[in-house]
N, C-alpha and C positions, 0 to 999 in steps of 0.2 A: 468501477462500478458505471451500472447504467444509469440514465438519467432520464427523466421523464417530467411533464410539464401538468402535468393535473391530481390534485390532491391524491386520485386513489392513484394514479399510477407511479406517486411517490412514495406512498403507502407499499407498492409491490416494489417500486426500486429497494427500500429499507429492508423488505423480507429477506429478496432474493442477495442483497448483502449479506448481512446475517446467516443465510446458508451458505454463502459462499465461506466465510469465516470458519465454520463448522468442519465442511467438509473439509480445509487445508489444515493439512498439520500445522503448529506454533515452530516457526524456526531461530535456531541460534545461528550463532558466527558469520551474522552478515548476510544473510539469506534470506531469499522468499520463494512462493510460487511451489504449485505439484511437485509434491517432494521434494523440497527445500534446494531446487536445482538452479536457480537464478541467483547472481551477487548483489546486494544492493548497492544504491550510491554511499554518496559521504554524509551520512546523515547528522546534523547537528551534536555535537558534544559525542557525537560517536554511536549514539541510539541504534540501538535497533528499528528497521524500518518493518512495513507494514509486512508479515507474512503472507496474507495473498496479492497484494498488486505494487506492492517494492516503494508504497510513498513511503517519503519523510515528514510527520506531520507536524515537526517541531521547524521545520525549514533545514535548510542547508549548512557545513560548512565554508567558512570565508570561500567565496569565486566560484563556488557551482549556483546552478540553477536550475528548475526543473523542477514536479512532483516527486522524481525520482532521486535528484541532486548529481546527473550524472550528466551535466551540459554547463561544461568550460565556456 
């Protein structure tokens, strides 16, 4: 997600992020990205990662780190 520092830019960032979520189809089977061609990391509880950027919103399985839970 694009991050900006002023309130107007933050609003633009939210709008752009929402557009991306609409343009990218929802994925399943632990995939994400355009055409669901990338594999999720190990999100906590086996949950599906974000379908656009692969982030794990509820954290990672034990022993894994990073926004995508793909760093050991």
